[in-house]
C-alpha positions as CSV (number, residue, x, y, z in Angstrom):
1,M,-22.2,-4.7,-13.9
2,N,-22.0,-6.0,-10.7
3,K,-22.4,-3.1,-7.8
4,Q,-19.6,-4.3,-5.3
5,L,-17.3,-3.2,-8.4
6,F,-18.1,0.4,-8.3
7,T,-16.4,0.6,-5.0
8,H,-13.0,0.1,-6.8
9,L,-13.6,2.8,-9.7
10,G,-12.9,6.0,-8.2
11,W,-10.1,6.9,-9.9
12,A,-11.4,6.5,-13.0
13,L,-14.4,9.4,-12.0
14,V,-11.0,11.1,-11.3
15,A,-9.4,10.7,-14.8
16,V,-12.8,11.8,-16.5
17,S,-13.3,14.8,-14.5
18,A,-9.7,15.5,-15.5
19,F,-10.9,15.1,-19.5
20,V,-13.9,17.2,-19.3
21,L,-11.6,20.1,-17.5
22,G,-8.9,19.7,-19.7
23,S,-9.4,17.6,-23.1
24,K,-10.9,19.1,-26.4
25,F,-14.2,17.5,-26.9
26,V,-17.2,18.5,-29.4
27,A,-20.6,18.0,-28.2
28,E,-23.6,17.5,-30.5
29,Q,-27.0,17.9,-29.0
30,S,-30.1,17.1,-31.0
31,T,-33.6,18.4,-30.6
32,A,-36.3,15.9,-30.0
33,A,-39.8,16.1,-30.9
34,P,-42.2,18.2,-28.5
35,D,-44.0,15.0,-27.4
36,S,-40.7,13.0,-27.1
37,K,-39.7,12.5,-23.5
38,K,-36.3,11.2,-24.9
39,K,-33.0,13.2,-26.0
40,T,-29.7,12.1,-27.0
41,T,-26.3,13.5,-26.6
42,S,-23.0,12.6,-28.6
43,V,-19.4,12.9,-27.4
44,T,-16.6,12.6,-30.0
45,I,-13.1,11.2,-27.9
46,N,-10.1,11.9,-29.7
47,S,-7.7,9.5,-28.6
48,G,-4.9,10.7,-30.3
49,N,-2.2,13.3,-29.4
50,S,-3.4,16.3,-31.2
51,P,-6.9,16.5,-33.1
52,N,-5.5,16.5,-36.1
53,S,-3.1,13.1,-35.3
54,S,-3.0,11.3,-38.4
55,G,-3.0,8.1,-36.3
56,A,-5.7,8.7,-33.7
57,T,-8.7,7.0,-33.5
58,S,-12.2,8.2,-32.2
59,R,-15.4,6.9,-31.5
60,K,-18.9,8.4,-30.6
61,R,-20.0,7.1,-27.0
62,A,-24.1,7.8,-27.1
63,T,-26.0,8.5,-23.4
64,S,-29.8,8.5,-23.3
65,S,-31.6,9.9,-20.7
66,Q,-35.3,9.7,-19.6
67,D,-37.6,11.8,-17.8
68,E,-39.1,9.4,-16.1
69,S,-36.6,6.4,-15.8
70,T,-33.4,5.5,-16.9
71,E,-32.4,2.1,-18.1
72,S,-28.9,0.5,-18.4
73,D,-27.5,-0.1,-21.5
74,P,-27.4,-3.6,-22.7
75,P,-24.1,-5.4,-22.7
76,L,-21.9,-5.2,-25.5
77,S,-21.4,-8.2,-27.8
78,E,-18.7,-10.2,-28.4
79,A,-17.5,-7.8,-31.8
80,D,-18.2,-4.5,-29.6
81,L,-16.0,-6.2,-26.3
82,I,-13.0,-6.8,-29.3
83,A,-13.6,-3.3,-30.8
84,L,-13.6,-1.8,-27.5
85,G,-10.4,-3.8,-26.4
86,E,-8.6,-2.6,-29.7
87,E,-9.5,1.1,-28.7
88,M,-7.8,0.5,-25.5
89,R,-4.9,-1.5,-27.2
90,A,-4.6,1.5,-29.4
91,A,-5.1,4.9,-26.9
92,K,-2.7,7.1,-27.4
93,G,-2.4,9.2,-23.9
94,P,-3.1,8.2,-20.5
95,I,-6.6,10.4,-20.1
96,A,-7.5,8.5,-23.2
97,R,-6.9,5.1,-22.3
98,R,-8.1,5.6,-18.4
99,L,-11.7,6.5,-20.4
100,I,-11.6,3.2,-22.6
101,F,-10.2,1.5,-19.4
102,A,-12.8,2.5,-17.4
103,E,-15.7,1.1,-19.5
104,I,-14.1,-2.2,-19.9
105,L,-14.3,-2.2,-16.1
106,E,-17.8,-1.5,-16.6
107,Q,-18.5,-4.0,-19.3
108,L,-16.3,-6.5,-17.4
109,T,-17.6,-10.3,-16.1
110,P,-16.6,-13.5,-15.1
111,E,-17.1,-14.8,-18.9
112,N,-15.7,-12.3,-20.8
113,A,-12.8,-11.5,-18.6
114,E,-10.2,-13.7,-20.4
115,L,-11.6,-12.2,-23.9
116,L,-10.8,-8.5,-22.5
117,R,-7.7,-9.6,-20.6
118,Q,-5.4,-9.9,-23.7
119,Y,-6.3,-5.8,-24.2
120,I,-4.7,-5.9,-21.2
121,A,-1.9,-8.1,-21.1
122,H,0.4,-5.9,-23.1
123,L,0.9,-3.4,-20.3
124,P,2.9,-3.5,-17.6
125,P,2.0,-5.2,-14.9
126,S,2.9,-2.6,-12.0
127,S,0.3,0.0,-13.9
128,S,-2.9,0.7,-12.6
129,E,-4.7,-1.0,-15.5
130,Y,-3.2,-3.9,-15.4
131,R,-3.5,-4.2,-11.6
132,D,-7.1,-2.8,-11.2
133,F,-8.4,-5.1,-14.2
134,H,-7.1,-8.4,-12.0
135,Y,-8.7,-7.0,-8.8
136,A,-11.9,-6.3,-10.6
137,W,-11.9,-9.5,-12.1
138,G,-10.9,-11.1,-8.3
139,S,-13.9,-9.5,-7.2
140,M,-16.4,-11.3,-9.1
141,A,-14.9,-14.4,-10.1
142,G,-12.5,-15.2,-6.8
143,K,-11.0,-18.4,-7.4
144,D,-11.1,-18.7,-11.1
145,A,-9.5,-15.2,-11.8
146,V,-6.6,-16.3,-9.3
147,V,-6.0,-20.0,-10.4
148,F,-6.1,-18.3,-14.2
149,G,-2.7,-16.7,-13.0
150,I,-0.6,-19.6,-12.7
151,G,0.0,-19.5,-16.4
152,T,0.4,-15.9,-17.1
153,E,4.0,-13.9,-16.9
154,G,2.8,-10.7,-14.8
155,D,1.6,-11.2,-11.8
156,D,-2.3,-11.7,-12.2
157,M,-3.0,-13.5,-8.8
158,G,-1.5,-10.9,-6.4
159,P,-4.5,-8.4,-7.4
160,A,-6.8,-11.0,-8.0
161,I,-6.3,-12.4,-4.5
162,A,-6.7,-8.6,-3.5
163,G,-10.1,-8.4,-5.0
164,W,-11.5,-12.0,-3.8
165,A,-10.3,-11.0,-0.3
166,N,-12.5,-7.5,-0.5
167,A,-15.3,-9.0,-1.6
168,N,-15.4,-12.3,-0.4
169,P,-12.8,-12.6,2.7
170,T,-14.1,-15.9,4.0
171,D,-13.3,-17.6,1.1
172,A,-10.1,-16.0,0.1
173,I,-8.9,-17.1,3.3
174,A,-9.9,-20.6,3.4
175,W,-8.5,-20.6,-0.3
176,L,-4.7,-19.7,1.0
177,K,-4.9,-21.6,4.1
178,N,-5.5,-24.9,2.5
179,L,-3.2,-24.2,-0.1
180,D,-0.8,-26.8,-1.3
181,M,1.4,-25.4,-4.2
182,E,3.4,-28.4,-4.4
183,S,1.1,-30.9,-4.5
184,N,-0.3,-29.3,-7.0
185,P,1.1,-30.4,-10.4
186,A,-0.5,-26.6,-11.8
187,Y,2.1,-25.1,-10.2
188,D,5.1,-26.7,-10.9
189,N,6.1,-24.4,-14.0
190,L,5.5,-21.3,-11.4
191,L,7.9,-23.1,-8.6
192,A,10.6,-24.1,-11.3
193,H,11.2,-20.5,-11.6
194,P,14.3,-20.1,-10.1
195,R,13.6,-17.0,-7.3
196,L,10.1,-18.4,-6.7
197,T,9.6,-20.8,-3.3
198,V,6.1,-22.1,-1.8
199,D,7.3,-19.8,1.5
200,G,7.8,-16.6,-0.8
201,L,4.4,-17.3,-3.4
202,T,2.5,-17.9,0.8
203,S,3.9,-14.4,1.9
204,H,3.2,-12.6,-1.7
205,F,-0.1,-13.9,-1.9
206,S,-0.7,-13.1,1.9
207,R,0.1,-9.7,1.5
208,S,-2.3,-9.5,-1.3
209,L,-4.9,-11.2,0.7
210,V,-4.5,-8.1,3.3
211,S,-4.0,-5.5,1.1
212,G,-7.7,-6.1,0.0
213,L,-9.1,-6.9,3.7
214,V,-8.1,-3.7,4.8
215,D,-10.4,-1.4,4.0
216,T,-13.3,-3.7,4.6
217,D,-12.4,-5.8,7.9
218,P,-9.2,-4.5,9.5
219,D,-10.2,-6.6,12.4
220,L,-10.0,-9.7,10.5
221,A,-6.6,-8.3,8.7
222,T,-5.0,-8.5,11.7
223,E,-6.4,-11.8,13.0
224,F,-5.1,-13.3,9.7
225,V,-1.9,-11.4,10.1
226,L,-1.3,-12.1,13.5
227,E,-1.6,-15.9,12.7
228,R,0.8,-15.4,9.5
229,Y,3.2,-14.1,12.2
230,E,2.9,-17.0,14.5
231,S,3.1,-19.3,11.3
232,G,7.2,-17.7,11.0
233,D,5.8,-15.5,8.0
234,K,8.8,-13.0,8.1
235,S,6.7,-10.4,5.9
236,A,3.6,-10.1,8.8
237,H,5.2,-6.7,9.8
238,Q,5.2,-5.2,6.6
239,M,1.3,-6.8,6.2
240,M,0.7,-4.8,9.7
241,H,2.1,-2.0,8.0
242,A,-1.1,-1.6,5.6
243,I,-3.2,-2.0,8.4
244,V,-1.6,1.1,10.6
245,G,-2.2,2.9,6.8
246,A,-5.8,2.2,6.8
247,Q,-6.4,3.1,10.4
248,F,-5.1,6.1,9.6
249,Q,-7.7,7.3,6.5
250,T,-10.1,8.3,8.7
251,G,-7.6,10.9,10.0
252,D,-8.4,10.2,13.7
253,P,-5.3,8.7,15.6
254,T,-7.9,7.3,18.1
255,K,-9.0,4.5,15.9
256,A,-5.3,3.4,15.3
257,T,-4.4,3.6,19.0
258,N,-7.3,1.9,20.1
259,W,-6.7,-0.8,17.5
260,I,-3.2,-1.3,18.1
261,E,-3.8,-1.8,22.3
262,S,-5.7,-5.0,21.5
263,I,-2.4,-6.4,19.7
264,P,-0.8,-9.2,22.0
265,E,2.5,-8.2,23.1
266,S,5.5,-9.3,20.7
267,P,8.2,-8.0,18.3
268,L,5.3,-7.9,15.9
269,K,3.6,-5.4,18.3
270,N,6.7,-3.2,18.8
271,T,7.2,-2.2,15.3
272,T,3.6,-1.7,14.7
273,M,3.7,0.1,17.8
274,H,6.6,2.3,16.3
275,R,5.1,2.6,13.2
276,V,1.7,4.2,14.8
277,A,3.8,6.6,17.1
278,G,5.6,7.9,14.4
279,Q,2.5,8.3,12.0
280,I,0.9,10.6,15.0
281,A,4.5,12.4,15.8
282,S,4.5,13.7,12.7
283,E,1.5,15.5,12.8
284,N,1.8,16.3,16.8
285,P,4.3,14.8,18.6
286,Q,2.7,15.8,22.1
287,Q,-0.2,14.3,21.3
288,A,1.5,11.0,20.2
289,L,3.6,11.1,23.5
290,T,0.6,11.7,25.7
291,W,-1.2,8.5,24.0
292,L,1.8,6.3,24.6
293,Q,2.4,7.2,28.5
294,G,-1.3,6.1,29.0
295,T,0.1,2.9,27.9
296,P,1.4,-0.1,30.1
297,E,5.1,0.1,30.7
298,N,6.6,-2.3,28.3
299,E,8.9,-2.7,25.2
300,S,6.2,-1.9,22.8
301,R,5.8,1.6,24.4
302,S,9.6,2.3,24.4
303,H,9.2,1.6,20.8
304,G,6.4,4.2,20.2
305,I,8.4,6.5,22.5
306,G,11.5,5.9,20.6
307,A,9.8,6.7,17.2
308,T,7.9,9.9,18.7
309,L,11.3,11.5,19.5
310,H,12.7,10.4,16.1
311,T,9.9,12.0,14.3
312,W,10.1,15.0,16.3
313,A,14.1,15.5,16.1
314,G,13.7,15.3,12.2
315,K,11.0,18.1,12.5
316,N,12.3,20.2,15.3
317,P,15.8,18.9,17.1
318,E,15.8,22.1,19.7
319,E,12.3,21.6,21.4
320,A,12.6,17.8,20.9
321,A,16.0,18.2,23.3
322,E,14.5,20.0,25.5
323,Y,11.9,17.8,26.4
324,I,14.4,14.7,26.5
325,S,16.4,17.0,29.1
326,A,13.3,17.7,31.0
327,M,12.2,13.9,31.3
328,P,12.9,12.3,34.8
329,A,15.6,9.4,34.4
330,S,13.5,6.4,33.6
331,S,13.3,3.8,30.5
332,D,11.2,6.6,29.0
333,K,13.8,8.6,28.6
334,D,16.4,6.4,27.5
335,A,13.7,5.5,24.7
336,A,13.3,8.9,23.8
337,A,17.7,9.7,23.6
338,Y,17.4,6.4,21.6
339,G,15.3,7.5,18.9
340,Y,16.7,11.2,19.3
341,A,20.1,10.2,18.8
342,T,19.6,8.1,15.8
343,R,18.0,10.7,13.7
344,V,20.1,13.6,14.8
345,V,23.2,11.4,13.8
346,H,22.6,12.1,10.4
347,D,23.2,15.7,10.8
348,N,25.5,16.4,13.6
349,P,27.3,12.8,14.7
350,A,29.0,14.1,17.6
351,A,26.0,15.0,19.4
352,A,24.1,11.9,18.6
353,I,26.9,9.9,20.5
354,D,26.9,12.4,23.3
355,W,22.7,11.4,23.6
356,A,23.3,7.8,23.3
357,S,26.0,8.1,26.1
358,S,23.4,9.6,28.0
359,I,21.0,5.8,28.2
360,Q,21.5,4.7,31.4
361,D,20.3,0.9,30.6
362,P,23.8,-0.5,29.3
363,E,22.2,-2.7,27.0
364,S,20.5,0.0,25.3
365,R,23.4,2.1,25.4
366,T,25.8,0.0,23.8
367,S,22.8,-0.6,20.9
368,A,22.5,3.1,20.5
369,L,26.4,3.6,20.3
370,V,26.5,0.9,17.5
371,D,23.7,2.5,15.7
372,T,24.9,6.0,16.0
373,G,28.7,5.0,15.9
374,R,28.2,2.8,12.4
375,V,26.6,6.3,10.5
376,F,29.4,8.6,12.3
377,M,32.1,6.0,10.7
378,R,30.6,6.6,7.4
379,K,30.4,10.5,7.7
380,A,33.6,11.0,9.2
381,P,36.1,8.1,9.9
382,E,38.7,9.9,11.2
383,A,36.9,11.3,14.1
384,A,35.1,8.0,14.4
385,R,37.9,6.1,14.9
386,E,39.1,8.4,17.3
387,W,36.0,8.5,19.8
388,L,36.4,4.2,19.5
389,E,39.9,4.7,21.1
390,N,38.0,5.9,24.0
391,S,35.1,4.4,24.0
392,N,35.1,2.1,26.6
393,L,32.9,-0.2,24.1
394,P,33.1,-4.0,24.3
395,Q,35.4,-5.7,21.0
396,E,32.4,-6.8,19.6
397,A,30.5,-3.9,19.6
398,I,33.3,-1.9,18.1
399,Q,33.4,-4.6,15.2
400,R,30.0,-3.9,15.0
401,I,30.5,-0.3,14.2
402,T,33.7,-0.7,11.7
403,G,32.8,-4.0,10.0
404,K,36.0,-5.5,10.7
């Protein structure tokens, strides 16, 4: 088995552990002769709903171990692969299905992938088995696995691209950058779908590529997303959020803060800063603010402070309000009040309006009043209309609040 594929099978090991702890099995151990160095253990796996289920299928899995060395089992024959696939198709219950699926992944090669896929094809494309199969295939076969999905009904191409990007990012990125679907007849049927466009598919493929790349090379993933953003891909913000998630997997927020400071100033950085600050604030608002106060005074910093106070207001509105009240008048305080107001408006619209009104910058104040006013109008229409009559807001802002 391709060693790289083991990195994608952690969930399968969890399933096996759960099975051993919670499932019924019968172990039959045979004692070898005194001069034998080999022993064999067979475990019967019942894939039916109960041991007595008439529709249950069972098979014996044999494992062997040697005192001096261990040899991998030879690959299964085509007949054995078909039998394994039929077991997958007939499996009843998630544990039985995952155990058999784990063995399918073990046996998967670029040569037998199409054969084994027919026993995955009946699963929903959103299922973990369906996606993981094509991810594994993509990590092995690259482009061949991806283009196979052009003619299938499910989303084979997305997870295959993710697997390819994880295993061989250079080739996967080069393929996507050079992809010309309009000039390739192979994509005609795909593009004939009324909801599918070249731009939409390119964005989808790009998101898939980033999802496979973030675990191995987040810097390369960031570089790719910045290129997509500069080309006008609106889904670049969503791609960047995937990288943010990967930055926090280690549990060390400094990895995320160091990473984001390398991103050029742009609306993309603003939304990313918002996401990073909110993530840190969910655990420790003061830590988020300490970090942000050490960054340059610019729009992305304001977005981060707003996100932090928005999150803090959801956890402890009293503490957050005290913090803002103690801040000196500044753009930071305006950003903090904006973030706070847009969170507490869902619980106390009148208080949120007061906080939004306290913002010193006229443009930010109007924007905050529009955002909070819309929620106020939905929650308490009569009180909101009374407030609007005396708000002195521009007519355009009032229309944005009322929708009229």
